[in-house]
C-alpha positions in Angstrom: 126.6 95.0 104.4 124.0 97.8 103.7 125.1 101.3 103.3 124.9 103.8 106.2 122.0 105.5 104.4 119.9 102.4 104.7 120.5 102.1 108.5 117.5 102.8 110.7 117.9 105.8 112.9 114.5 105.9 114.6 111.4 103.8 114.4 108.0 104.1 115.9 106.2 100.9 115.2 103.8 100.2 113.7 103.8 103.6 112.0 107.1 104.5 110.5 110.9 104.2 110.3 113.4 107.0 109.8 116.7 106.2 108.1 120.0 107.9 108.6 119.7 109.6 105.2 116.5 111.2 106.4 114.2 109.0 104.4 110.8 108.3 106.1 109.2 104.9 105.5 105.6 104.6 106.4 104.7 101.0 107.3 100.9 101.3 107.4 98.2 103.4 105.9 95.6 103.2 103.1 96.0 104.3 99.5 94.8 107.7 98.2 91.7 107.8 96.1 90.7 110.6 93.7 87.7 112.9 94.2 84.7 112.5 92.0 81.9 114.9 91.1 79.7 111.9 90.4 79.8 109.1 92.9 76.6 107.0 92.3 77.1 104.9 95.4 77.1 107.7 97.9 75.4 110.4 95.8 78.1 112.8 97.1 80.3 115.0 94.9 83.9 115.7 96.0 86.8 117.9 94.9 90.2 118.9 96.1 91.3 122.5 96.7 94.4 124.3 97.9 94.1 126.5 100.9 97.7 127.7 101.2 100.9 127.3 99.3 103.2 128.2 102.1 102.8 126.1 104.1 101.1 123.7 101.7 97.6 123.0 103.1 94.9 121.4 101.0 91.4 120.0 101.6 88.8 117.7 100.1 85.3 119.0 99.9 82.2 116.8 100.0 78.6 117.9 99.2 75.4 116.0 98.2 75.3 116.0 94.4 71.6 116.7 94.5 72.3 120.1 96.1 74.7 121.0 93.3 72.3 119.9 90.7 69.4 121.9 92.2 71.6 125.0 92.3 72.6 124.6 88.7 69.0 124.1 87.6 67.9 127.3 89.3 71.1 129.3 88.5 71.9 129.6 92.2 68.6 131.3 93.1 67.7 130.6 96.7 70.4 127.9 97.1 70.1 125.3 99.9 72.3 126.2 102.9 73.9 123.2 104.6 75.5 122.6 108.0 79.2 123.0 107.6 81.7 120.4 109.0 85.4 121.1 109.1 87.0 117.7 109.7 90.5 116.5 110.7 91.5 113.0 109.8 93.2 110.5 112.2 96.4 108.5 111.9 98.5 109.4 114.9 99.6 112.7 113.3 101.9 110.7 110.9 99.8 108.6 108.5 96.6 108.8 106.5 95.2 111.8 104.7 92.1 113.7 103.7 92.6 111.9 100.4 93.0 108.3 101.7 90.5 105.6 101.1 89.2 105.2 104.6 88.8 108.9 105.4 87.2 109.5 102.0 84.7 106.8 102.6 83.9 108.1 106.0 83.3 111.7 104.8 81.2 110.6 101.8 79.0 108.6 104.2 78.6 111.3 106.8 77.9 113.9 104.1 75.2 111.7 102.5 73.6 110.7 105.8 73.6 114.2 107.4 73.1 116.3 104.2 76.0 118.6 105.0 79.0 120.3 103.3 82.2 118.8 104.7 85.7 120.3 104.4 88.4 117.7 105.3 91.7 119.4 106.0 94.9 117.9 104.6 97.4 119.0 107.2 101.2 118.4 107.2 102.3 115.1 108.8 105.0 114.3 111.2 107.8 113.2 111.4 108.7 115.3 108.3 106.9 118.2 109.9 107.1 117.8 113.7 104.2 118.9 115.9 102.8 121.5 116.4 102.8 122.0 112.6 99.5 120.0 112.3 97.8 122.2 114.9 98.8 125.3 113.0 97.6 123.9 109.7 94.2 122.9 111.1 93.7 126.3 112.6 94.7 128.0 109.3 92.3 125.7 107.4 89.4 126.7 109.7 90.2 130.3 109.3 90.3 129.9 105.5 86.8 128.3 105.7 85.3 131.0 107.9 86.8 133.7 105.6 84.0 132.8 103.3 81.4 134.1 105.7 79.6 137.4 105.0 81.9 139.3 107.4 85.0 137.2 106.7 88.4 138.8 106.4 90.0 137.8 103.1 93.8 137.7 103.0 95.7 138.9 99.9 95.5 136.1 97.3 92.4 134.6 98.9 90.4 132.6 96.4 86.8 131.8 97.5 85.4 128.4 96.8 81.9 128.5 95.3 80.6 125.4 97.2 81.4 127.1 100.5 80.2 130.6 99.4 76.9 129.4 98.0 76.0 126.5 100.3 77.7 126.9 103.7 75.5 127.9 106.7 77.9 129.5 109.1 75.3 129.5 111.8 75.7 125.7 111.8 79.5 125.3 111.9 80.8 122.0 113.3 84.3 120.8 114.0 85.1 117.0 114.1 87.8 114.4 114.0 88.8 110.9 114.7 91.8 109.8 116.9 94.6 112.2 116.3 92.1 114.2 114.3 89.8 114.3 117.4 92.8 115.7 119.3 93.2 118.4 116.6 89.5 119.2 116.7 89.5 119.6 120.5 92.6 121.9 120.4 91.2 123.9 117.6 87.9 124.5 119.4 89.8 125.5 122.5 91.9 127.9 120.5 88.7 129.5 119.2 87.9 130.4 122.7 90.9 132.8 122.9 91.4 133.8 119.3 88.7 135.1 117.0 87.7 133.3 113.9 87.4 135.2 110.7 84.2 137.1 110.4 83.4 136.5 114.0 82.0 133.1 113.2 81.1 130.9 116.2 81.3 127.1 116.4 78.0 125.5 117.1 79.2 122.0 117.9 82.1 119.6 117.9 82.5 115.8 117.9 85.6 114.0 119.0 85.7 110.3 118.1 88.2 108.0 120.0 90.3 111.0 120.9 94.1 110.6 121.1 94.7 111.9 124.6 97.3 110.6 127.1 99.1 111.6 130.3 101.8 110.6 132.8 99.3 109.4 135.4 97.0 106.4 134.6 93.3 106.8 134.5 90.6 104.2 134.5 91.9 100.9 133.1 95.3 102.3 132.1 98.3 100.5 133.6 100.4 102.9 135.8 103.6 100.8 135.3 103.3 100.9 131.5 102.0 104.4 131.2 105.2 105.9 129.8 106.1 102.9 127.6 103.0 102.4 125.5 102.4 103.7 122.0 100.3 106.7 122.9 103.2 108.1 124.9 106.2 107.0 122.8 104.5 108.3 119.6 103.8 111.7 121.1 107.4 112.0 122.3 108.7 111.1 118.9 106.5 113.5 117.0 106.7 116.5 119.4 110.1 116.0 121.1 110.2 119.6 122.4 106.7 119.7 123.8 106.6 121.7 127.0 105.8 119.3 129.8 106.1 116.3 127.5 103.2 113.9 127.7 101.5 116.3 130.1 101.4 119.1 127.5 97.8 120.3 127.5 97.5 119.5 123.8 97.8 115.8 124.5 96.6 115.8 128.1 93.6 118.2 128.6 93.5 117.1 132.2 97.1 118.1 133.0 97.6 120.4 136.0 98.7 123.3 133.7 96.0 122.7 131.1 93.5 125.5 130.5 90.0 125.1 132.0 87.7 123.0 129.9 85.0 125.6 130.5 86.7 127.6 127.7 85.7 125.1 125.0 84.2 127.4 122.3 81.2 125.5 121.2 77.7 124.9 122.4 77.4 121.2 121.8 79.9 118.3 122.2 79.8 114.7 121.3 82.5 112.4 122.7 82.7 108.8 121.3 84.7 105.9 122.7 85.0 102.2 122.0 85.1 99.6 124.7 88.2 97.7 123.4 90.2 100.9 122.6 93.3 101.6 124.6 92.3 105.2 124.6 88.8 104.6 126.0 89.5 105.5 129.7 91.1 108.8 128.6 88.1 109.7 126.5 85.6 108.9 129.3 87.7 110.9 131.9 87.8 113.8 129.5 84.0 113.7 129.2 83.5 113.6 132.9 85.9 116.5 133.5 84.1 118.5 130.8 80.8 118.0 132.6 82.3 119.2 135.9 84.3 122.1 134.4 81.5 124.7 134.5 81.3 124.6 130.7 77.8 125.8 129.8 77.2 123.7 126.7 75.5 120.4 126.1 77.7 117.3 126.2 77.0 113.7 125.3 79.1 110.5 125.6 78.6 107.6 123.2 80.2 104.3 124.2 80.2 101.4 121.7 80.7 97.9 123.2 82.8 95.2 121.7 84.6 97.5 119.2 88.2 98.7 118.8 89.8 102.0 118.0 88.5 103.6 114.8 86.3 100.7 114.0 83.8 102.9 112.1 86.6 103.8 109.7 88.7 100.6 109.5 85.7 98.2 109.4 83.5 100.4 107.3 80.7 98.0 106.4 79.9 96.6 109.8 76.6 97.3 111.6 78.5 99.1 114.4 80.2 101.4 111.9 76.9 102.2 110.2 75.3 102.9 113.6 78.2 105.2 114.4 77.9 107.2 111.2 74.2 107.6 111.8 74.9 108.9 115.3 77.3 111.4 114.0 74.8 112.5 111.3 72.1 113.0 113.9 74.4 115.2 115.9 75.1 117.3 112.8 71.5 117.6 111.8 70.2 118.4 115.3 
C-alpha cells in the first residue's frame, strides 16, 4: 500500500495531478530549451531576463540577429526600430512556458518572418499559483515593457533592457497569445482600456489565436448537455475555484451578461484565429461576431483554418498549415 503522501487528491486530465502532500505532477508539456544569441536556422537572437523578483516574472526576448549586428557595427547610431510584440504562451494556464520548445520555436519563426522584437512573458502557472495570478503577471510584464518608452515611469530598482530601449517602436505595440495565452492577451488589452499603461503607450493591435473562452450556455457546435462537463469548464473551475460567476466570469466568458462591453477593447486592430476541428472554435467565432457588433471602432478580421485542430501551428510546427498561419500573423504585425 502506498503512503498517504502518494495518494491523488485532485487530477485534471490530461494536464496534471495534485497529491495529498501538495506535490503537483504535470502529465504533458514540452521540454525547456535555452536561449541563443546565434541561431543560424532562424537568424534570430534570444535571451532571458527577469522582470520582477516578487512575484517572480521572467521573459524571453527575440530579435533578428541582423538588427543587433547592424547596431553594433554603427555603435547604435540611427538604430532600426521594430514593431514590438508582447506575447503570452498557451497551455491551459497550467503547462508550457516562454522557455518551452514549442513556444520558443513559434516566437523565433514569427520574429524572423515579421522582423519584430518579441517579449514572451513567463507568468506563474496554476495550480501552484491559482488564477488570477497569471493575469496580474501578464499585466505587470506589459507595464514593465512600456516603462522603456520615452515617457515611461520607472519603478525603484527598474533595470532597462537595451534591446527594448534601442529597438522597440512603441507606436507599433502588439499583444498576442495562443489558447490560454490568447485569453490572457484579450483580458490584458481590455484592462488597458480602463488602466493607463506606463508612459501613456497605446496598443496598436492584438491577435488571439484559438482563444480559450467558455461559458455556461452552448454556442455554435457546442453540446448544451455536456457544456459544464467538458475540459474547458472543468479546467477553469480547478484553476480559479473562487472565480466570481464561475464559468461565466468575464475573464473566461467575454459574452457573459455581466461582462464589460467589447467596445472597450483598447487597440485599433484585432486578428482572431480559429481552427475547424478545435473544440473552442465556436466560442472564438461567436466572440468575433460579438466584437463586430459591439460598437468597437477598430478593424477586426477572422481567420478560419479548415481541417486543423487546436494549436496546430505550435504542436505541428513543420506543416504547411502551420507555416501559413505564421505568415498570416507576421503580415498582421507588419501591416
